[in-house]
N, C-alpha and C positions, 0 to 999 in steps of 0.2 A: 090642173097643175097641183102637185103636192106642196107640202109646207116644210120649212126648215126652222127649227127652234133651237137657240143656244141652250146648252145644258152644262151647268157647273158641277164639278166633281173634284174631290180631294184625291190626289194621286197617293196611293199607299206607299210607294217607294220613296217619294221625296217629301210627302206631307204638304205639298203646295197645291193651290187651287188651279185647276186647268179648265179650259172651255172646250167642250165637245159639242157636236151638232146632231140633233135628232131630226131625221128625215121621216116624214109621215105621209102616207097615202090612205085616203078613204074614198071608196067609190061604190056605186050601185052597179052590179053586174047581174043582169036578168032580174030575178026576184030576191037577190041576196046582197046585203051590204058587206063589202070586204074592206079590210083595213090591214095595213102593214107598216111597220116602223123599224128604224135602224139608227143606232147611235154611232156616229163616225168621228174620226179625229179632226177632220178639217171640213170647211164649208164646201170646198171643191169636191171632196169625196162624197159629201151629202148630195150635191147636185148630180154627180155622176150616177149615184145609186138611184135617184129619182128618175133619171133619164132611162136607165136600164129596166126599171120596174113599172113604169107607167104605161107601157105599151099594152095593147089588148090581150096579147098572148099571156103576158105575166099576170094580168088581172084575172083572166079566165082560169089560169092555174090556181090562183089564190081562191077563187070562188069554188073550185072543185075539191080543194084540199079538205079532207075530213079526218086526217090522221091525228094522233095525239101530239101534244106540244113536244118540241125537241127536248126540253128540260125533263119531261116525264120519261121519254125514251132513254135519256142518259141515266136517269136514276135506276131504271130497270136494268139497263145494260151493265152497270157496275155491280149489280147484285146477282146477275145471271152467271151460271157456269160457262167458262169459255168454250167456244166451238171453233171450227176452222175459219180463219179470217177475222177473228175477234180477240185474239190473244194479246196483241200489242196495243197498249194504251197507257198513258201516264196521267195521274191525277192533276198535275200542274197544267197539262194541255186542256183538260176539260174546262177549266175556268175561262180560258180564252173562247172556246167554242160556245159555252153557255152564254157568255156576254154577247156573242155574235148572233146566235140563233135561238136562245132560250125561249123566247116568246113566239117563235114561228112554229107552224105545224111541220112535222117531219117530212110530209110529202109535198110541201111547197118550196122547200129549199132546193134551189137549182144550181147547176154548175156555174152560172153567172155569179150567184151569191158567194159560192165557195171561192171562185177566182178573185173576187173583190177582197174577200177575207185574206186570201193568200198574199195579195198585194200589201195589206196592212201588216202581215207577219214579216214581210221582207224589209220593212223599215222599222220594225219593232226593236227597241233597244235591248241588248242583252243585259241580264242582271246577274249580280254576284251575291250569293248567299254567304253570310258570315255566321259562325256559330254564335248562339245566343248567350246572354248573360246567365250565369248559373241560377237555376230556379225558374227560368222562363222557358216556355214551350215554343217560343217564336224565334226566328232568326232575323238578323238585320239584313235588309236587302238594299243594295245600291246598284245604280245603273253604271255599266262599264263605259258608256259613250259610243260603243260600237254596235252596229246592227247584228242581229242574230245571223248565224251562218245558214247557207242553203241546206245543210244537213239537218239543222234544227227545224227549219220550215218543213222539210219533208217528214220529220218525226211528228210534227203537229198534224200534218195531213194524214199520216198513217193512223193516228188516234181517231180522227174523224172517219176515216174509211172503215175502221173496225166497228164504229157505231152504226154506220149505214149497212154494213154487212149483217149486223145483228138485226137491224130494222127489216132488211130484206128477208132474212130467215123467218122473222115473225109475221111476214106478210103486210108490213106497214108501208112499204114502198115497193114499187115494181122492180127497181134496179138501183144499184149504187151509182150516184152521179159522178163519183170520182174515177170510175172504171172506164175502159175503152177510150182513153184519151180525153175524157171530159175535163179532167183537171190534171195538167202535166206536173210531174215532179221537177224540181230544180236540179241543175247539174251540180253535183257536189265536188268539193275539193278532194284530192286523194288523201288528204290528211297528213299529219306529221309522220315522218318515216324513220326518225333517228332511233336506232337500237344501240344501247351502250355496250361496248365490249367489256370483257372481264377486267381488263386493265383500266378502262375508263371508270368502271364502277368502283374499283379500289381507290382511284384518285378522288372520286367524289366523296367516298366514305372518309378518307383521310382528311380531306379539306373540311368536311362537316364536323369532324372531331375537334378541329382547331377553332370552331366558332365560339364567340363569347357566350352565346345562348347554349347552355350545357345540354339541352335536349335535342339539338339539331342532329347529332350523330344517330340517336335512336330514331328520330323522325325519318331520316334518309334510309336507314336500314329497314324500317317497317314498310316504307314505300316500295323498296326493291323486293321485299319478300312476301308482301300481301297483295300487291297489285291494286292497292287502295288509292282512291283519288285524294288529292290534297285536302279538299274540304271534308272528306270522310274521316281522315286522320285527325284533323283539327277539332272535330266534334266529339272525338272519343273521350269518355269519362271513365274514371276508375271503376265505377259500378258496371261498366260494359266489359271489363277485363276479367276473364275466367281462366286463370293460370292452370288450374287442375285439369280443365278440359282442353287446354292449349288453343283457345280461341278468344277473340274479342267480338262481341255481338254489336253490330251497328243497328241501332233502333230504326233508322231510316237512311237509306242510301240515296243517291241521285235519282234513282227510279222510284223512290219513296216506298221501298220494300225493305224488310229486315233481312240482313245476311250476316254470315260469320266470316271473320278474317282469321286465317290460320296463323298461329304464333309459333315460329320455329324455336329451337332450343336457345339459340343465342339471344333472340328477342325476349324470350321469357326471362332469361337471366338478367338482361338489362332492365326490364320492367320491374323486377324485384328490387334492383338497386335504386331505380327512380322512385319507387314507392316509399323507400326509406326516407327520402328527403322531400316528399310531396308537401305542398302547402296546405294548411288547414283552411285556407280561405276559398278554395276552389276544388271542385271534383274533376276539372278538366285535366287530362293527361298533359297536353301541350299548351299550357297556360302562358300568358304574358306576365313575366315577373313584376312589371310595373303596374299592371292592372290584372290581378289574379282571376277576377271574375270573367275575363275575356280570353278568348283563344289568342295565341301568339300570331301576329302578322309576320309571316316569314319571308315576305317579298325581298327585302333588302338583305336579310341573312342568306337567303338562297342565291342571290346575285353574287355575294361575296364568296360563297362556296364555289361557284362555277369559275369565278376569276382565279381563285387560288389553285383550282384544279386545271386551269388552262383550257376550260371548256365553255367559256362565256362568249357567245356570238362567234364561235370558231369556224363557222361555214357561211358562205354567201347567201344561200337559200334559207330564208327564215323558217321554212317547214322542216329543214334538216338540222336545226340547232337543238341544243340540249335545253329542255324545259322540264318542269316538275313532272309533267305527264309522260316524259320519256321513261321514267321509272316504271310506270304501269305498262307502257308499250313494251319495254324490255322484258318485264316479268311474263307478259302474255306470250311473247315470242319464244322465250326460253322454255316455257311449259310445253308449247307445241313441239319445239325441237327435241324435247326429251321423250316425246312419244305420247303425251297426253292428248286425248281426243277433245273436240270442242265442247262436248257436254261436261267433261271434267273441268276444263278451264273455266267455263261459265260459272261453275259452282264456287270457284275461288274469286273470280272477278266481278260477278254480279251482273254481267251483260244481260240485257232484257231478252234478246233473241240471239239464236246461233248465227243468224246472218250478219250480225254486227261483229262477230269473231272470225268470219271467213277470210278476212284480209290476212290474218296471221297464218292461216293454213297454207298460204302461197309464198311465205317469206323464206322458208328454209329450203331453197332450191337444191343445194348440195345434199341435204338430208333426204329429200324426196328422190333424188337420183340414186342415192345409195340404197334406199329402201326398195326401189323398183328393181335395181340390179340384183339385190339379195333374194327378193321374193318372186320376181317375175321374169328376170333375165334368163334363167335356166331353161325356160319353156321354149325359147327361140334359139338357144345356143346350138351351134352345129357340131 
């Protein structure tokens, strides 16, 4: 029988001490001593892990494992040039997988181990990153109280799959354990569907201009013209604004990669005006007037904007209501409708893969019919 030992740890998000459980197995298999351990959130999970890993087959697999540690493979993976099947990964996902498998050998990680880790992801609390205080390189992280979405779990699995594809290409494993039904993806929600009409956009802009916070009008206009996420705009600093080049450079986006936001003429003019009255206490563009070293918390301001515009909870389906992400959704849709291809749109939006943008290519049904009629219809005309 393996052992379970309580393990104390300080949670980075809350600063509170939490109790985790380290499950440990050490056995002699043939002429080799094998050992394996795992830190889990609950004692029940630790017992389940022991049950699944103490059988002879699991121990034999451990004894046969000769590959490098998972942590070593990940380090090499992040430095290697991308190949087919390894292009999608996110640094924030790596932290989770390293905590799960960092001390395991790459060829002893089974689909059982991965499915157990997937179970942990499904109850993992989503976190919200707030822009840092000026001069700091870190963001404040708070838990939302909600579990991460199935789509987020699938993105974590996609990162792990890329690592195993790399390992298989290097001959470190015989096959990717996530393939061929070994680890099933979760069913994802169809996501938010609301696309703002031109009239609704004008109502939102007019309502934003009436806000007590004078920068709300600029914030909404930038959201609609750059397709930037709320958190990306709130992190913008004046040093990131390059008016001569008509862009704002995001040091790190959600995907933890640098990208440029296009600044249209109207936005550039409004930024020039905003620059004239910027505070000397902060480099943040969208700062909190009461706490200039912090970004503005726009939650209540944004709620009041939607109320004045008559667009607050205006539909029964929560996925069809106006939220801040509706601006990004609208911008993506309008670029596709105007004739931009997905590669061009991704250059603006910063989507990691084109597959994430495919949903927008199906939204302009009338446009698609008109295009087919114009370019293909004549071929079958009688």
